[in-house]
N, CA, C and O atoms as CSV, one atom per row, in Angstrom:
chain,resi,resn,atom,element,x,y,z
A,1,MET,N,N,2.005,18.187,-0.721
A,1,MET,CA,C,1.442,16.853,-0.718
A,1,MET,C,C,1.601,16.279,0.686
A,1,MET,O,O,2.695,16.287,1.251
A,2,ASN,N,N,0.514,15.788,1.232
A,2,ASN,CA,C,0.606,15.278,2.596
A,2,ASN,C,C,1.157,13.857,2.624
A,2,ASN,O,O,1.336,13.232,1.579
A,3,LEU,N,N,1.415,13.369,3.783
A,3,LEU,CA,C,2.060,12.069,3.962
A,3,LEU,C,C,1.224,10.930,3.388
A,3,LEU,O,O,1.766,10.032,2.745
A,4,THR,N,N,-0.071,10.954,3.610
A,4,THR,CA,C,-0.949,9.895,3.103
A,4,THR,C,C,-0.926,9.861,1.582
A,4,THR,O,O,-0.890,8.784,0.986
A,5,ALA,N,N,-0.947,11.006,0.961
A,5,ALA,CA,C,-0.918,11.071,-0.498
A,5,ALA,C,C,0.401,10.542,-1.043
A,5,ALA,O,O,0.425,9.898,-2.092
A,6,LYS,N,N,1.495,10.807,-0.344
A,6,LYS,CA,C,2.798,10.293,-0.773
A,6,LYS,C,C,2.827,8.773,-0.714
A,6,LYS,O,O,3.318,8.127,-1.639
A,7,PHE,N,N,2.304,8.195,0.367
A,7,PHE,CA,C,2.263,6.734,0.478
A,7,PHE,C,C,1.377,6.134,-0.603
A,7,PHE,O,O,1.722,5.118,-1.206
A,8,ARG,N,N,0.244,6.760,-0.841
A,8,ARG,CA,C,-0.677,6.275,-1.864
A,8,ARG,C,C,-0.012,6.309,-3.239
A,8,ARG,O,O,-0.126,5.354,-4.007
A,9,ALA,N,N,0.672,7.392,-3.549
A,9,ALA,CA,C,1.353,7.524,-4.834
A,9,ALA,C,C,2.461,6.484,-4.970
A,9,ALA,O,O,2.672,5.937,-6.052
A,10,ARG,N,N,3.156,6.217,-3.894
A,10,ARG,CA,C,4.225,5.221,-3.926
A,10,ARG,C,C,3.658,3.820,-4.180
A,10,ARG,O,O,4.243,3.027,-4.917
A,11,ARG,N,N,2.511,3.531,-3.558
A,11,ARG,CA,C,1.865,2.226,-3.789
A,11,ARG,C,C,1.402,2.080,-5.225
A,11,ARG,O,O,1.519,1.008,-5.818
A,12,VAL,N,N,0.876,3.159,-5.781
A,12,VAL,CA,C,0.426,3.132,-7.174
A,12,VAL,C,C,1.609,2.882,-8.108
A,12,VAL,O,O,1.507,2.091,-9.046
A,13,GLU,N,N,2.726,3.553,-7.851
A,13,GLU,CA,C,3.924,3.341,-8.667
A,13,GLU,C,C,4.396,1.905,-8.585
A,13,GLU,O,O,4.724,1.300,-9.606
A,14,ALA,N,N,4.436,1.346,-7.377
A,14,ALA,CA,C,4.869,-0.039,-7.203
A,14,ALA,C,C,3.925,-0.992,-7.932
A,14,ALA,O,O,4.369,-1.945,-8.573
A,15,ARG,N,N,2.640,-0.735,-7.832
A,15,ARG,CA,C,1.653,-1.587,-8.515
A,15,ARG,C,C,1.845,-1.522,-10.027
A,15,ARG,O,O,1.755,-2.541,-10.712
A,16,ASN,N,N,2.106,-0.332,-10.542
A,16,ASN,CA,C,2.319,-0.174,-11.983
A,16,ASN,C,C,3.590,-0.887,-12.438
A,16,ASN,O,O,3.606,-1.540,-13.481
A,17,ARG,N,N,4.654,-0.757,-11.644
A,17,ARG,CA,C,5.901,-1.446,-12.000
A,17,ARG,C,C,5.696,-2.948,-12.021
A,17,ARG,O,O,6.186,-3.629,-12.922
A,18,LYS,N,N,4.971,-3.477,-11.031
A,18,LYS,CA,C,4.705,-4.922,-11.003
A,18,LYS,C,C,3.884,-5.359,-12.204
A,18,LYS,O,O,4.142,-6.414,-12.783
A,19,ALA,N,N,2.901,-4.560,-12.581
A,19,ALA,CA,C,2.058,-4.898,-13.730
A,19,ALA,C,C,2.871,-4.901,-15.026
A,19,ALA,O,O,2.698,-5.780,-15.870
A,20,VAL,N,N,3.752,-3.919,-15.179
A,20,VAL,CA,C,4.587,-3.861,-16.379
A,20,VAL,C,C,5.539,-5.051,-16.408
A,20,VAL,O,O,5.729,-5.664,-17.459
A,21,THR,N,N,6.132,-5.380,-15.279
A,21,THR,CA,C,7.034,-6.524,-15.214
A,21,THR,C,C,6.298,-7.808,-15.558
A,21,THR,O,O,6.815,-8.643,-16.300
A,22,ARG,N,N,5.106,-7.967,-15.028
A,22,ARG,CA,C,4.300,-9.161,-15.311
A,22,ARG,C,C,3.954,-9.225,-16.799
A,22,ARG,O,O,3.991,-10.301,-17.395
A,23,ALA,N,N,3.622,-8.096,-17.396
A,23,ALA,CA,C,3.300,-8.062,-18.824
A,23,ALA,C,C,4.514,-8.440,-19.671
A,23,ALA,O,O,4.386,-9.154,-20.666
A,24,ILE,N,N,5.690,-7.958,-19.271
A,24,ILE,CA,C,6.916,-8.298,-20.003
A,24,ILE,C,C,7.203,-9.788,-19.893
A,24,ILE,O,O,7.566,-10.429,-20.879
A,25,GLU,N,N,7.040,-10.338,-18.702
A,25,GLU,CA,C,7.337,-11.761,-18.501
A,25,GLU,C,C,6.376,-12.670,-19.255
A,25,GLU,O,O,6.752,-13.773,-19.651
A,26,THR,N,N,5.143,-12.221,-19.457
A,26,THR,CA,C,4.148,-13.075,-20.096
A,26,THR,C,C,3.874,-12.671,-21.546
A,26,THR,O,O,2.880,-13.106,-22.128
A,27,ALA,N,N,4.735,-11.852,-22.127
A,27,ALA,CA,C,4.544,-11.418,-23.512
A,27,ALA,C,C,4.590,-12.631,-24.441
A,27,ALA,O,O,5.388,-13.549,-24.250
A,28,ALA,N,N,3.731,-12.614,-25.436
A,28,ALA,CA,C,3.583,-13.760,-26.332
A,28,ALA,C,C,4.787,-13.932,-27.265
A,28,ALA,O,O,5.168,-15.058,-27.587
A,29,THR,N,N,5.370,-12.842,-27.687
A,29,THR,CA,C,6.483,-12.924,-28.638
A,29,THR,C,C,7.649,-12.072,-28.149
A,29,THR,O,O,7.462,-11.137,-27.370
A,30,PRO,N,N,8.855,-12.402,-28.614
A,30,PRO,CA,C,10.014,-11.571,-28.247
A,30,PRO,C,C,9.877,-10.117,-28.698
A,30,PRO,O,O,10.334,-9.206,-28.007
A,31,SER,N,N,9.251,-9.900,-29.848
A,31,SER,CA,C,9.098,-8.519,-30.308
A,31,SER,C,C,8.138,-7.740,-29.399
A,31,SER,O,O,8.349,-6.555,-29.145
A,32,MET,N,N,7.098,-8.399,-28.917
A,32,MET,CA,C,6.180,-7.743,-27.983
A,32,MET,C,C,6.896,-7.450,-26.664
A,32,MET,O,O,6.701,-6.388,-26.072
A,33,ARG,N,N,7.719,-8.386,-26.208
A,33,ARG,CA,C,8.498,-8.186,-24.981
A,33,ARG,C,C,9.418,-6.978,-25.135
A,33,ARG,O,O,9.527,-6.147,-24.234
A,34,HIS,N,N,10.077,-6.893,-26.289
A,34,HIS,CA,C,10.989,-5.774,-26.536
A,34,HIS,C,C,10.226,-4.452,-26.554
A,34,HIS,O,O,10.689,-3.455,-26.000
A,35,GLU,N,N,9.062,-4.447,-27.189
A,35,GLU,CA,C,8.250,-3.229,-27.255
A,35,GLU,C,C,7.815,-2.794,-25.856
A,35,GLU,O,O,7.861,-1.606,-25.536
A,36,LEU,N,N,7.395,-3.740,-25.026
A,36,LEU,CA,C,6.986,-3.413,-23.658
A,36,LEU,C,C,8.158,-2.883,-22.841
A,36,LEU,O,O,7.995,-1.952,-22.053
A,37,MET,N,N,9.336,-3.471,-23.023
A,37,MET,CA,C,10.513,-2.993,-22.289
A,37,MET,C,C,10.872,-1.574,-22.713
A,37,MET,O,O,11.262,-0.753,-21.883
A,38,THR,N,N,10.741,-1.285,-24.009
A,38,THR,CA,C,11.019,0.067,-24.503
A,38,THR,C,C,10.043,1.073,-23.907
A,38,THR,O,O,10.445,2.148,-23.460
A,39,LEU,N,N,8.757,0.721,-23.902
A,39,LEU,CA,C,7.758,1.611,-23.310
A,39,LEU,C,C,8.012,1.830,-21.819
A,39,LEU,O,O,7.891,2.949,-21.322
A,40,ALA,N,N,8.363,0.763,-21.113
A,40,ALA,CA,C,8.623,0.878,-19.675
A,40,ALA,C,C,9.822,1.783,-19.407
A,40,ALA,O,O,9.800,2.583,-18.471
A,41,GLN,N,N,10.860,1.662,-20.218
A,41,GLN,CA,C,12.038,2.507,-20.034
A,41,GLN,C,C,11.703,3.974,-20.297
A,41,GLN,O,O,12.183,4.859,-19.588
A,42,ASN,N,N,10.883,4.233,-21.310
A,42,ASN,CA,C,10.491,5.614,-21.600
A,42,ASN,C,C,9.642,6.195,-20.495
A,42,ASN,O,O,9.797,7.367,-20.151
A,43,GLN,N,N,8.751,5.406,-19.932
A,43,GLN,CA,C,7.876,5.894,-18.859
A,43,GLN,C,C,8.613,6.043,-17.552
A,43,GLN,O,O,8.215,6.858,-16.719
A,44,GLN,N,N,9.663,5.295,-17.341
A,44,GLN,CA,C,10.412,5.349,-16.094
A,44,GLN,C,C,10.926,6.767,-15.833
A,44,GLN,O,O,10.973,7.210,-14.686
A,45,HIS,N,N,11.303,7.466,-16.881
A,45,HIS,CA,C,11.813,8.827,-16.722
A,45,HIS,C,C,10.703,9.768,-16.250
A,45,HIS,O,O,10.963,10.741,-15.542
A,46,ASN,N,N,9.472,9.470,-16.648
A,46,ASN,CA,C,8.351,10.316,-16.245
A,46,ASN,C,C,7.890,10.018,-14.827
A,46,ASN,O,O,7.259,10.867,-14.198
A,47,TRP,N,N,8.191,8.831,-14.310
A,47,TRP,CA,C,7.733,8.434,-12.971
A,47,TRP,C,C,8.512,9.147,-11.863
A,47,TRP,O,O,7.995,9.321,-10.760
A,48,ARG,N,N,9.709,9.546,-12.137
A,48,ARG,CA,C,10.555,10.129,-11.089
A,48,ARG,C,C,10.450,11.601,-11.032
A,48,ARG,O,O,11.102,12.235,-10.202
């Protein structure tokens, strides 16, 4: 993987993390917030 692709992938990861955080913060109900946090934690292992 070349340097440009690494930077691009890192930006995509950061954008995804921000989107998930924003979704958690604006969740309509506590149960939805909990579900989003669970999904984010499960996906975090796949991101690394």
